[in-house]
Structure formats: structure tokens, C-alpha cells
N, C-alpha and C positions, 0 to 999 in steps of 0.2 A: 282453625285457619293463621298462619302467620301474620306478622307485619314485616315493614320495612327493617327496622330495628332486628327484628329475626332473621332476616335476609343480611343485612350487615353483619354480624355473627356470624353468619354461615361464611362468608366470603372471608373474612377476618381470621376464622379457622382454618379454611383451606392455607392462607395465604403464610399463617404459622407453618402449617404440614411442610409446604414447598421451599420457606425458606429455611427451615430447619435442614431440610435436604439438598439444599443449594449449599450451607455452612460446612456438612459434611464431607460432599463431595470437594469442595473447594480444601479441605483438613486432608481428605486424600490425596488429591493433587499434588501437592505439597510433598506429601510422603511420599507418594511414586517417584516426585522428581528428585528427592533426596536420594532414593534407592538409585535408581537410573543413573544419575552421575556417579555413583558410588562404583558400581557394576562397570560405568563404561571407564573409569579411572583403573578398577583390577583387571579389567581386560586387558585391557592395552599393557599394564606390567607382564601379562603373559603373555603378549604377541611379542614382545622387546625380548623375554626371556627363550620363547621358542626358538624366534628368529635369529637368537645366538646360536644354539644347540642344532638348529637346523643347517645352519651355515655353516658349524663344523663336521657335522654327520652326512651331509650329503653325498648321495651314494651307496650308504647304508643305510636307510629310512625304512620302518617298518610302514605295513601293508600297503605296499602301494603309494606310498607318501612322496618318492621321487616322482613316479611317472605325474602325479596328479600336480606336481608345483612346475613339470616341465610342461605339460597342458597349461597350465594356467600362464607361466611366462609368456607365452606363445601370444597366446590371446590379449593378455595385459600389454606385449607389444604393438598388437595389430589395434587396439584400443587409445592403445597412447598417439601412434600416429595419425590416425584417423581426428582426434580431438587436437592434433597439430594444425591438421587439413584445415580443421575448420577455424580455428584461431589465426590462421594465415590467412584465410578467404575473410573471416571477418575483418581483420587487422588490415587489409588491401583494399574493402569495403570502407571503413573509415576512412583513410589515407585518399585514396579517389574523391571522398565525399567534401575532404576536408581542401586539396587541391581547386573542387570544384567553387568550391567559395572564395577562396584566395583570387581566383581570375574571375571570377562573376564581381569580387570586387576591383581588381585594378581596371574590369572592365569599365563599371559604373562609374570611376573614378576618370578614366580618358572619354568617359561621354560628357560628365561633368565639367570638366575641362574645356570640351570644345565649345557646350554649350555656352558655358562663362564666358567664351571670347565670345562667341555670337552675341549674348546681351549684352556685353562690354562694348562691341563695336557699336549696336543700335544705341543706346546708352548717349556714346563719346559721339555720333550724328546727333541726334537730339539735343545736348545741351552745345553744340556749337550752331545749330538751329535756332536754338531760344538764347544764346547769345548773338546772333545776327538782328532776330526780332526787335532783342532790347537796344541795342546800337537804333537799329530802326523808330523804334518807335520813342527813343530820347531825342533824336535830329528830327523827327515832325514836331515835337513839345515844343523845341527851342523858336522853330519857322515860325510856329504859331505865334508864341509867346510875342517874338519879334514884330509881327504882321500886327500883332491887335495892340501894339504899344501906341499912344496919343491917341493922334486922330484914325492913324494909319486902320485902325478899328473897321470906323468905318468904309475905307476905301476897300481892305481887305477880307471885307466879310465873306464874302461869295468862293474867293481862293481859299479862304480858312475854311470854311465849311468841306470843299474839296480835300482840304489837308486832311484833318478831323475823321473825313468819314474812311481816308485811306486808314489813318492811326490806329481806326475801332478796328478795321481789318484785322491788323498787325496783332492788335490787345487779343482778336478772339484766337487768332492764330496763336499766340505766345499761352495765352490758358490751355488752350489744345495739345502744345505741347510740352507744356509743363504736368498737366494730366500723363499723359502717353511716359513722360518721364517718372514718374509715380509710379504707374503700373509696371511697368520694366523693373523698378526699384523692388516692386513687393511679389514680381516675381521671381527677381534674384532670391530673396527670402526664402519664398515658396520651395523654390527648389534648393536651396541651403538648407532648408529643415528636412527635405524628403530625403536630400543626400546624405545627409548625418547620420537618419536615423536609419536610414537601410545600413550605409557603412558602419555604425555598432553592429546592427543585429546580424552583418555578414561577419565581423571580428570576431563575435562572441559565438556564433556558429563555428567557426576557424577552432579558437579556443578549445570548446567543449568537441568537436570530432577528434583535433589533434588528442588533446588528454584523454580520451578514449582508445586512442590507436596506440600510443606511448603504454596504456594501463597494458593493452591486450600484449605490447610486444613483450613487455616483461613479464608476461607470463608465458608465452612463448618460452624466454630468453631460459625462466627459471625452469621450465620443463625440460628442455633441451641440459642445461648443465647438469640438473638431477636425473637424468634418463633411468639411469640405472638402478639407481633406489630406488624409485619409481616405482619403478616396473618389479623387483623385486619386493617392495611393501604388497603391490596391488595383489600379483600371487597370493604371499602368504596372507593376506585378510581373507580373497576367495576361496581357499582352501581349507584356512583353519574356521574361518569365520561359518562355514557353511556346516560344521559339525555340530550335531547337536545330540546329547545322549539317548539314554532310550528311556520307554515312561518310568520315572522315579519310583524305587519299589515302596509297597508298603509299610506304615512303621512310625512308631513315634517315641524310643528309644530315646532319642537325640534331642533334648529342648533346646530353642535356638535361647541365650543369655542376654539376648538384646528383646525381641516381642515375644517369647516362651512358645509360639511355635514347632511343632513334635515333628521329624523328622527321622526317618531312618539311617541307621549309623553308616550306610555308605556314602550319605550325602556330603560331598565337600561345602554346599553351601546351605544355606535356610531355604527353604522351599517359598517362604514367605518374603523374607527382607533381605535374602541375598545374601548375608553376613557368614563370612569364610567361618564353619565348623572343622576343618581339618588343617591343620600346617601345613603351610605352601610350598608343593615341590617344584624345585628347580629343574629338574631334570626333565627330558624329553616323554617320555613316558608317564611322567604325572602330571606335565603342564599339560597334553592332551586331551585328557578327561576334564582337566578343570576347565581348559578355556572353552571346550563342551559346553560344561552346565552354564557357562557365564555368558556364552550366547543364548541359552535358551530362558537364562534370567530378562539378558538384555529386550530380548525378543517382545516378552510376555509382558515388562515394564513398558516400554515403546509403545503396547497396546492398550494397557493401563492406562496411559496419560491422554493416548488420543481420545478411550472409550470415556473419561471423565471430563475430557475438554469438550464432547457432545451432551453430555449428558448435563453437564456447568450451563452450555448455552441454552439446550432445549428445558430447562425448570429455571433460569433467568429468562428467556422470552413469558415463560407462565407466570413466573411471581410479579413481572410488567405488567401483564394484564390485570392480574387478581387486583394489581392497586390502582388501574386505569378504570376499573368494573367500581370498585369502591368509592371513589371519588364520584363517582353518580350517584352511589348509593348516599351520598353524604347529600350532595345538591339536592336530592328528593326529599331526603330527610327534614334539610335546612327550608324547603319550601311547606314543606307540612306544617312545620313550630310557628312559620313566619306566616302563613294565611292561615283564612278561617276553612280548611279542608279538613274532612273528617281522615281517620287514621286509615291509609291503605292496607286491606287485607290480601296478603300475596303470600303463596310459597315457593320455597325453591321448587324448582320444576325435576319432576320423579326421575327425568332419562340425566337430568345433569347431577342430583344429587348420588347415582350409581356411578357418573362416571368420574367424579369427583375420588368413590373409593381408590382410582389409579394413581391418587396424590401419594395414598397411605401405604399402598401396598407398596411401593418405589422406595418411598422414607422408610419403611420397616426391611428391607431389601438391603438398603445404602447401609444403616444403623447395622443389622445384626450377620449379612451373608458377604458382605461386599470388602472383606479384607481382603481376597485375592484376583489380582488384574484378571485373571482370564475368566474367572465367576462375574466381574464389571463389566468386561467386555459384553458377554452376553447378555445380562441386564442392559445395559446402552441397544442392543440389537432391540429388544424387547418393548424398550419402553419408546424407543422411536417411532414401534408402528401402534402403540397404544395411543399415545401424547403425539400425535403428529400431527399438522399444523393444520390437515384440512378437520381432523379430530376435534383440537383448540378451538378453529373459528367456530366449529360448530357449536360446542360449549359456551361461550358466549354468546353466540348471535341468541341461542334457545333461552338463555335468561335474557336477554336484553328486549327481544319480544315479549317475556311475560312482563318482564318492568312495565313496557309502553302500553300492552294492551288491560292491562289493572290500572292505571294511571287513567288513561282513556275512557275506562269504563264508569271505572270510581268518582276519578273528577272531572272526568268532562274535558 
């Protein structure tokens, strides 16, 4: 019967295998990207050579190439017209939206002005009434002071009380008018802030929409200005980039000076790294098979990079899962050493030990046989089945259940 320490060692061993696999895949990805960039560059050079040769010999091209280019050109014209129509529609929609934002802003400004006129009139009326009240209060105060001077206080007391009552009503109304003026000014501030915020939003919306519309119009103008070149280039790419060589012949008489891979003497580029093995032929008859072979390498390096990315994501997720599980075991080991607990007796579930052999299989395959992108693509498909999210989730859940069950039964 094993223990927590041996369980932790098992997880660490799996982590080492997975980390080594990830490192190898990252190296392959970097290599494939470098080869892909190289192939793309050479492919563009071949396309430029062929474009010149084809334009020079148009009407006398071999093996129906003239007809294929004519058909491709017609299709390129239709596709470009469709693209221009899409861009024109997008531009008009953006321009219309921008105009709507401008109109909304103008309407909002007019509405704000009208509201401001109303509030201004309301405030002016209240301020006028407030001035009248202040004058009235001042008049009452003066009369009360006059009537209250000397012995007049005793004689005029009843009248003074009546005046004080009237002044009190004016005081109350004055307080009410002052409060209403404050509310009007607060409404001014609220509306001003709301108006400014909304106007800022509309101005930003208009700017964004006009910028996008301008960018779309620039694309339209560029396509219209370069229409002839775009059509010819598109037709050439469609015809020439669809050329693929027949299956490579067997043989390893020609060793690649860069990677050492064996190639038949007929190969123009290395089957593995796509390094040029024969001198470039700038003529039409030589460039056609060269670009066909380059198309083959371009496609497989594209597939190889995609397969690498899929495997890296899968392996990286597995590594993170193992690291998280290792932390859980470390925590249990800490409790085992910190508290008076018996040493936990536990084994890695056999089904998990058996499943983790897939990790070794993938590492060995990547180390030994993943030199060719097509092989890596095949392995990626197999790995996605064996190391699917459902299978990995079951793997970790089964180990977690075993840890919980043994801890509960032995530690209580």
C-alpha cells in the first residue's frame, strides 16, 4: 500500500512527462513557423516570376492554362464586384448611423435650449417675486420699528401684532420662493450634466462611425484604383496555388544539407523542411512544378502549426490540472505532518495509472516520430480523442474521490 508521498511522486512524474511534451511541442511550433515563413516567401517569389512569364506568353500557355486563367479572372471579377457591393452597403449603413447620431445631437441641443428658456423664465419670475417679498418684508419691518419706538409701543401693540403676522406670511412665502429657486437651479445643473453627458456620447458615436465609414471608403477607393491588378493577381493565385504535385517518389539519394532528411533526386524542395534542393528555374516550365511543390509544403506546414497549437493547448491544460492536484496533495501532506494523524495509506487508482500511460505515449511520439507535420496532425487527432476534456475530467475526479475516501476513512 502506498502513501501520500508516493501519490505526490506519481503526480510529479506525470507532470515531468507532460512538461517535456509541451517543451518539445513549443520547439516544433517554432520550427514549423520558421519553415512556413520561408515557404511563403519563396512561394511569393515564384508567383512573381510566373506572373511575368504568363503575361508574356498569354495565349500560348501549356495544358489549358490560358482557359483556366480566363475562368479564374471572370470569377475574380464577380467576387470583386460582390465585395465592393458589400463594402458600399457597409459604408452607407455607417454613414446613415453617423448622420442619425448627428441629428439626434442637434435635436437634443434644440430641446435643451427650449428647456433652458422655460427654466430661465421660471427662475426670473421667482427672482422677481422674491425681490417683491424682500421689499415688502423690509417695509413691514420699518413700520413695526416706527410704531414700536417710545411710548408708541403700548399704543400701537395691536396694530404691530397685525403687521408682524402679515410680515410672517411674507417671510414664509419668501422661504418658499427661495426653496423653489434652489430647486430650479438644481434642475438646471441636473439637466446640464445629463445634456453634456449625452452630447459627449453622441459626439463620440459620430466620430467612431465616421472613422469606420472613412476606412471602408478607403478600401473601396483602393480596390477601384487597383481593380485590374487585384483581378489578375487573384486569378493567378487561384490557378497557381491550386497546383499540387503528384505523390513524392520514394528514395533518399538526396540528403537535405539543413535537416539531413532523405529525398528522391526529383525533389525540388526537402520533404521535411522545404529547403530548396535544386537551383531555381525562372522559366514557365520550371516554375510551374516548383510552385506546385511549394503549395504542398505551404499546406502541410499550415496544418502542422494548427496541430501543434491544438496539442499545446491540450497539454498545457493537462499540466495546469496536475499542478493544481499537486497543491492539494501538498496541503494534505502538511496536515499529516502538522497534526497527530496516522500516515495515510493510499494507492493511485489503477484506472488512473493505466490512463496516464497515454501521457508517455504522446511524449514518445512527439520525441521520436513527430518530425513531419502530417504525422503531427495525425497525432493531434488521436490525442484529442484519448485526452479529451471528458476523459481528463474523469481522470482527476477519480483520483480526487480516492483521496477523499481514504482521508475520510483513516482520518475521520
